N, C-alpha and C positions, 0 to 999 in steps of 0.2 A: 280533420283526419286526411292524410295523404295516402292514396292507394292508386298508383299508376299501373294500368293494365295494357297499354299499347304504346309503341314508340311514337314520340312526337318530334324528335330531332335526332340528328346523327352527327354529333361532333366527333373529333378524332378519338377522344378518350372512350366514348361509347363504342365506336367502331373497333378499337383495339380490344375492349372487353369482350365484345361479340366474337372477335377473331379467336381469342383464347378459348372461349367456350366451344366454338365450332371445331377447332383443331383438337381439343381434348376429347370431344364426343365422337369424332369420326373413327371408324375402324379400318380406314384405308387412307393413303395419302391423297390429298385434294390438289388439283391443279389450280393455277392462278385464275383460269377462266371460271372454275367452279367456286372458288373463294369469292371472286367479285360478284358472282350471281347469287350467292347464298348469304353472304355476310352483309348486313345492313350498313350502309354508309360509304360503300365504294362507288366511284364514278362509273357511269355507263361506258364512257370512252375507254377502250382497252389500254391505250398508252398511259392515260391519266391513272387508271386503276393500277397499272404496274408500278408507276412511280409512288403512288400512295402505299402500295403493299411493301415495296422495298424500304420505305421509311419506317413502316410499322415493324417489319421484320428486324431491322437494326435495333429499334427501340426495345423489342422483346428480348433480344439477345443481350442488350446492355443490362437488362434487369435479371439476367441469368435464367430466362425461360428457354428451355431446350427445344428449339424449333428444328425438327428433323427434315432433311431434304432427301428425297428418294426418287429413283428412276421409275417412270411410269410409261406404259405403252400407249401413249396418245400423242397428238400433235405438239402438246406443250412439253413433253418429255420429262418434266420435273413435277413432283408433287410434294405437299407439305402436310405435316401433322405434328402433334405433340403427344409423345408416348406417356401415358399416365405414370408408368413406373420410373420415368426420368423426371417427371414434373413434381410428383408428390414425395414428401419426405418419408422415408421408412419409419416405422414405429420405433421410437427411441426408448420406449418403456420408462420414461421419466416420471418419477413421482413428484408431488408438489414441492417437497423439500429440494429435490434435484433442480427443478425449474427456478426456484427462488435463489438457490446457490449460484446458478449460471447468471441469473439476472443481477445478483449482487456483484459478481465478477465483472460484468460489463460496466456497471456503475462505478466500481472501485478502480478499474484499470482503464485509463483513457488511451485509445489507439487512433483517435481522430475520426471525423466523419460520423455517419449514422448507421454504419453497417451492423454494429452490435445491437442497436435497438431494432433494426429491421429483422435481425435473426430472432430476437426475443418476441417480436410481434408474431412471427410464424409459429413459435412454440406456445403462444398463448397470452402473451402480454408482458408488460414491464414489471419490474420488481414491485412487490406490495408494500404499502405503508407499514404493515406489521414487521416486515423483514428489516426495513430501515430503523424502525423503532427499537428492535432488539439490538441493533448495532449502535444505538445512540445517535442516529443521523436523521435528517429530514429530507423530504423530496417534494417536488411539485410536478405533477404530470409525468411524462415519460422521460424527462431529462432531470435527473436528481441534482439538486444544487448543494453539493457538499464537496469538500476537498477529496480528490481521488487519493488512493493509496499509492498509485504509480502512474506515470505518464510515459508511454513508450512511443517511439517514432512510428508513424504510419506511412507506408509507401505503396504506390499502385502495384508494384511488382510482387508484393507479399502474397496477395490472394492467389494469383496464377501459380506461384512457386509452391504454395501449400497444396493447391489442388493437384499439381503434378506429382508431388511427393505421395499423396494418397493414391493417385492413379498409376504410379510407377511409369510415368511418361517422360520422354526426353524433353528438356527445355532448350529453346533456341533464343539467343540474345546477343547483343554486342557489349563488350567489356574491354576497357583500355584500347579502344579503337579496332578491336578484332571481333569477328563473328565467332561465337562459341556454341557448341552443342554439348549439353551436360546431362548426365544421368544424375538426378538429384537424390542425394542420400540423406540429407538432414538440413534443418533450418534452426538457427539458434540466435538468441539475443544475448550479448555479452558486452560488458563495458557500456558503450553508448550507441551500439549499432546492431543491426541484423546481419547475419552471415549465412550464406548458402555454402554447404559442403557437398561436393559431388565429383563424379568422374568425368573430367573434361575429355571428350572424344576428339577434340580438335587441338589439344595441347601439342606444342612443338616437341618432337621426340617420341610421340605416341601417347595414347590415353593415360591419364594420371589423375589422382585425386588432388583437387585444388579447393581453396577457400576463396569465396567471392563476397565482397562487401556489397549488400543489396542496394544501398543508396548510390552506388557507383555503376550499377547496370544502366547502360545508355539507351536501351530500347525496350519497349514492352515485350516481355517474354511470351513466346508462343510455345504450344505444347504439341507433341507428336502422339502416336498411338498409345492407348492404355496398355499396361502390363507388358511393356517392351523390354524390360530388364529385370533382373533379380537383385535384391540387396545383398551385399557380401556378408557372409556369416561372421559374426563377432565384430561387426563394425562399431566403433566407439566414436560417437558424434563429438562429444566434448574433447576427446583426446586428439581428434583430427583437426580441430580449429586452430589455425595459425594466425595470430593477431600481430605479433611483433615482426617487423619487416626483415629481420635477419634470420628468422627461423627456417627459411627455405633451405639453407645450407648447414643447419646446425648438426646434422648427423654425419657430415663428411669429415674425413681425416684432416688434421692440420688446421681446423677452425680454432682461432684463438679464444680463450676464455677471458672475457672482460670482467674486471673487478671494479666496483664503484661503491661509494658511501653516499647515502641519501639521508639528509637530516629529517627530523620529525615532521616538518611541515608537509612534505609530500610522501612520507614513508608509506602511508597506507595506500595511496593511489598507485605507487610504483609496485607495491606488493600485489595489488589486485591485477596489475598488468602482467607481471613476470611469473607469478605463482609463488606460493609459500616455500616450495622446495628450493628456490634459488635465493632465499633470503635468510639472514641471521640478524635478529633484532638485538640492539644494544640497550643498556640500562637507561640511556637518555632518550630513548624512542627512535634513534636513528637506526638505519638498517645497512648491512653490508650485502651487496648483491653480487653473485657470480653467475654468469650466463654466457653461452657461445655467441660470438659476434661474427657471423659469416659474411655479412654485408657491411663493410666498414663505413661507407657513406651514410647508410641508413642509421647505423648505430650512432655515429657522431651527431647526426641531426636530432635524434631522440634525446641524447644526453644534453646537448646544447639547449634543447627546449626545456630542460629542467632548471636552467639558469643557475643561480647561486645556491640551490639546494643540494647539488650533487658534485662529487669529485671522482674522476676515474683514477684509481690507484695503480692500475696495471692492465695489460702489459704496456711497456713504455711507448710502443708504436701507436696504440689507440689513445693513450694519454696525450701524446704530442699532437695527434690529429685533432683532438678536441681543443687543445690550447690554441693551435693555429686558427681554427674556426672562430674561437672567441676573440682572438686578437684582431681578426679581420672585421668581425661584427662590432668590436668595441672602439674602433677608430671613430673619433668625433666627426659628424657630418660636415662637409664643406658647405659654406653658405651658398644657397641657390643651386646645389648640386643636382644634376639630373639623375634619374634612376640608372643603376648599373646595368651592364649587359645581363641578359638572361643566363642564369647559372644552371648547371645540371647536377648540383649538389642537393642533398636532402631527400626525404622519404619519397615524396611524390615524383620528383624528377628521376630518382634512381629507378623507380618502377618503370617509368616510361622508357628509359634508356635500355634497361635489361629485358623488357618485355615479360617480366615475371608476372604470374597471376596471384600475387600475394596480397591479402587484405592489409590495409594500412590502418593503424590505430589512430584515433583522433588526438588532438592536443592533450598532453598528459595532465596539465594543471588547469584546464579551463573551468572557471566557475560559471560561465555563461555559455549559451549556445543558441543558435537560431531555433525557433520553435520546431521541435521534432514532429509534432502531430500535425497532420494535414487534413483538410476537409476531404470528404469522399469525392472521388473523381467524378466529374459530371459526365453523363452519357454523351454520345456523339452529337454533333451539331444537328439541331432540328428536333431532337428527341427529348430535350430537357423537361419542358412543361408537361407534355403528355405522358412521358415515361415515368416521371416522378409521381404524377397524379395516379397513374395506373398502379404503381408500386403501393401507394397508400390505400387506394380503393380495394385492391386485392386483400390487403391486410385487414381492412375494415370488414369486408365481407367474410373473411375467415373467422374473425372474432365473433361476428353476429351469427355465423353458422354454428359456433360452439355454444353460445349462450342463449340463442333464440330470441331473447328480449332484453332490452337494456335502456337505461336513461340516456337521452340525447346528450346531456351535459357530461355524463361519465365517458361516453364513447368519444366525444369531442376532445375532452381533456386527455384521454389515453393517446390520441393521435395528434396532439398539439395543433388543434384547429378550433375555430369558433363554432358555436352551435349552428349559426347561419350557414357557414361553409359546409358543415357536415350535411345539413338538410339538402343543399344543392347537389352534393355528390350522391346522396341517397336517391334523389329524384332521377338523376342520370342513370344510376344503376338499375332502377326499376324499369328502365326502357330497354334493358339488355336481356339477352337470352339466346334461344336457338331458333332457326327457321322452322316454321313460317312466322314466328313471332306472334303467335296467338297467346291469349292470356295464360294458358296452361304451360307454355314454354318460356315464359318470362320470369325473371327474378321477382319475387313478391315481397315488397317491403311496405310496411304500414307504419306511418308516423301519426300517432294520436297524442296530441298535446306534447308532453315532454318525454314520451316513450317511443321506441321503435321496436317493431316486431318483424322478424324475418322468416320467410318460407322459401322453398324451392332453391336452396343453396347447397344442394348435394355436392356440386363440383368444388365447393369451397370448404367443405367440412373437414378435409384433411390438410395439414400444413404443407406449404410449398417447399421444395428443396432449397437449401442454402446456396447462395452464389459462392464462388471461390473466396471472395473477400469476406462474406459473412461467416463462412466456415472457419476461415483463418482467425478472424477477430474473436470469435467465440472460444476457440481452442487456446489462442494465445493469452487471452484475458484470464482464462481458468488456470493455465500453466503459471502465469505470472503471480496470481494471487496465492496459489499454493506455495510458491517459492518465497513469499514474504516471511521473514522471521516471525515465528509465533503462530503461523497458520496451521490449521488442522489438516494435516496431510492425508488423513484417513477418513475425513468427514464427507458431508453431502456433496461438496464440490468435486472431490476426487471421484466419488461414485458417478456423478453426472458426466464427468469427462470420460471416464471409462466406458459408459454407455454410448456416448457420442462416437468414440473411436471404434467400438464394436459395430455400430450401425453404418457408419460412414466410411470406414477404412482408417486404420491407424496411420499416423504420419510421424516421422521422427522430428519432433519439435521440442526444443529445450529453451527455457528462459532462466538464465543464471543471474541472480541479483546479488550484489555485494551485501555482506553482513558485518557492518562496522561494530566494534566492541560495545559502544555505548548506545546503540540503536534501541535495544529493548527498554532501557531505563528512560529514554526520551519518549518512546511510545507510551509507556506507562504514565509519564508526567502529563502528556497530552490528554490521555483518557481521563485522568483525575483532575485536570485543570489546576495543576500544582506548580507553583513558581519554583524555578531551579537556579542554581549557580553553576555556570559552565566554566571549566578550564578550557580555553579555546586558543588554538594556534592559527592566527591569521597568516595569510600567505607571505606577508612581508615583515612579520615580526620575528625578533630573534629568540623570543621565549613566549610560553603561553601566557595569556592574560585572563582576567576574571570578568565574567559578564553575568549580570542578573537578568534573567529572561522569563517572560510569561510564554510558555510554549503553546502555539496554536495548532500546528499540524506538522507531521513528518511525512514527506512525499518523496518518492524516487522520481527524479526528473533527469532525463537524458543520461541515464546510467549511474547517477550519483544520488545518495540520500541527502536531503536538506531538511533542516528544522526551520520553520517560519515562526517567529515570535516577536513580542514587544520587548525590545532591548532597553532596559532602564538606563544604561550608561549612555546610549546614543539618543534616547528619548524618541524612539520611532520603531517602525516595523523593520526587521532585519532578517536576512536569510543566512543561516549558518550551515556550512558543509559538515555533515555528521562525522566524516572520517578525520576531521581536524579537532574534534572534541576530545580533550584529554581526560576530563572528569565531569561527573554530574552529581551535584549535591542538592537534594530536595530541601526546600525551606520549611516544609510542613505547613504551608499556608496556601490557600486557593486564590484564584484571581478571576475577574470578570472579563470575558472576551470582548474586544472592541468590534462590534458588528459593522461599523463604518469601513472596516478594512477588507470586507468580503470580496470586493471586486479585485483588489490587488492580490489577494491570496488565491484567487481562482485562475490567475494567468497560467497558461500551460508551460511556458518556457522556464528554464532554470534561472534566468536573470530577473531579479525582483526590482532592481533599480534603487532609487532613493534620491534624496535631495543633493547628494554629493556626486552623483554620476555625471560624467561629461561624455560628449560624443566626439570620437576621434576619427579623422579621415586618414586612411593609410593607402599607400601604393605598395604592391608586393608582386613578386614574380608569378606569372600565370601558372608555372609548374607547381606552385604551392597553393593553388586554388582549393584543393581538397581539404587542406588544413583550415584555410580561411572560412570555408563555407560553414564550419561549425559555430562560428561566433559573429558573423557579420549581421547587421540589420539592414534589411532591404536588399536590393539587387546589386551585384557587382557590375562594373563597367570597364571597358577597355581604357588603358592609360598608356598608349604607345605600344610598339612592338614587344610582345612577350611579357607585358605587365597589365595588371588589373588594379582597380581602385574600389574601395568600399568603406563603409562606416561601421565603427565598433563602439558600443557603449562601455565606458570604463569607470569603475568605482574602486578598483584595486590596481594600483600602479605596479605592484610586484608581478601580478598575473599578466598585466599588459606587456611588461618588459620581456617576460618569458615567451609570450605569444610572438612578439617581434623577432626574437631569436629563432624560434621554430620556423617562421616564414622564410628565413634565410637571407643571404647576401642580396643587396639591392632593395630591401624593404626600407621604406621611410615613412615618417609621419608628416602629413601636410598641415594638420591642425589638430588640437590647439598648440601654440608654440611651446608651452611648458612641457609637453609630452614628446617633443621631437627627438630628444636624446634618451628616451626611456629604454630602448633596446640597447644602445651603446652603454648606458649606465649599468644595466643589468649584466652585460658581458664583462665589463670591467670589475664588477663586484665578484663575478664568478672567477675571474682570473686571480683575484686576491687570494682565493682559497688555494689555488695551485701554487701560489708563491710561498705559502706557509708550508714549505716542503717537509719539514721534519716532524710535525706534530699530529699528523693524521688528518687535520683539517676537517673535523667532524662538526664544528660549530659554525654557524653563519657569522659573517662580520657584524660588528656592533653598530655600524652606521646604516641600520636598516632604512630602506626607503619609506 
């Protein structure tokens, strides 16, 4: 039996735990002198004590613990405390079904890092085995091992932005090389990215509503005072988002209306971008698009990026502009040619030249992208080990405060640690408490064989408030799962989300997921383990092909739905873009899943790879870096003035050719040699469609790559 009743050591984790308890218990701000004298573990030397306290203070704030700094009438002038109403989570009135629904959302929607699981630990623990069983899934410990329903990009700025939305606080950050001060009105996921919509107080010409793509915010956002502005009445978040680069001037007189035809290969993707109101669908699956093109350069760049799948039919000025760009890009590369001068054409460069604050949409036809989910941002230097241990220890103590007694193995599994590691942390916690650290003021933990019993945990009996990142991940995962086709929009998850917003403050948060026509049929086939025949339009084929597939999972990755399954035609695991599926025919027979493929299926990125994938090294204009960052593997490097170089994995040469066109003039392929003319070849294929002037040119050429 272990029952520690007096402190035997004072390492940093113990000191920080004592600090939290003391600052929570005090009814007045304590000076540094008082803290150093009363909290066990601080050095006697005042200078050393101050340095230690500053490190601890930063670590607590990195964990989202609200350390209040207040003026005091003493020599030290400043005092510190933790206000209980800022530390503890208000009662959310969550029922067990609500908690399980939120837990399932965190498991089903990946947003990177561990913030979601940290939030669940504060609410009472991870999703139960029973909840996974009801969904036909399995889990191990706190990190469920099953295919997520959706993988959304996670960015450090999202937490602070979501917190500012709830607090109605002005955000300050740098964007496109300029400092911005923005009243945040809403945060939305659409396509493959997160967008902030707000009133830019620093916009040229005076305050105006702008759309900012969050992954292009250049500095960590800081927030101003709470409740510093009011949301405008009737604000329409979805209606205000501007994704297409020419939309900034679409309401002005004299803006030309572009007309183009897109064949069935990319018809669905283009429809998602421009909206159904701008589209008329033909019998062959092609679409005719009509939309304002106020920014000619941006429009031309976008159309050229569609390659041989699209033709501009009018007006003549825009058609000829596209043709000229294709002719320039279609010229065969001269042997040993150096990169061209940096051009100011294309979406990214047009934005820099004009200074507009318009969000830019990613590559239209990209089947791969760099992993959107990122690990949780580490705390500041020096705080990593102690800060993360304190985060876990506070969660363990909160759990023990709720249950009173538990198996060592169950607690260790719940918090992803060994039983031996848990006992070490419990020994340390048993040394913590309040001055004068007599037995009646210490945390009482008793380990008897394989059980632990807890007493004196009143400070930990209530859950701690969410950090901005935790609050965002919890809300975003719930919103995303509700948006999945077939979700119960009025069930437990919606009820739990409503209770969260009532207790924590509502935030204008939207998650818009695409709904391809054949998604429900594929989801049903996955659930039933039923083999299907797909009519599928590959990006470089002239007509749909037939594939016999064992469907393993359907997952939203980086804005697009993908079906992962065993393709009997290819004899291997393949990933199919759902919006290219033309038909789904069940075979009426079931299949056995190949468990050896679990690791490949669990990859977070949209690119699955395969034995036919090759790595290409490309050089492209730095002005197109925002396009390239969606698809490169690894880091980009400088390649001469105004140019960058990076590597891209390629298994679809049609897609790769369109990517090269979108990157713009000056782009070249260094290796492998067989792909060096992929962009030029695609441009020449696109030009052939313009040359067939009289027939509408709605079908791709027969010599598909």
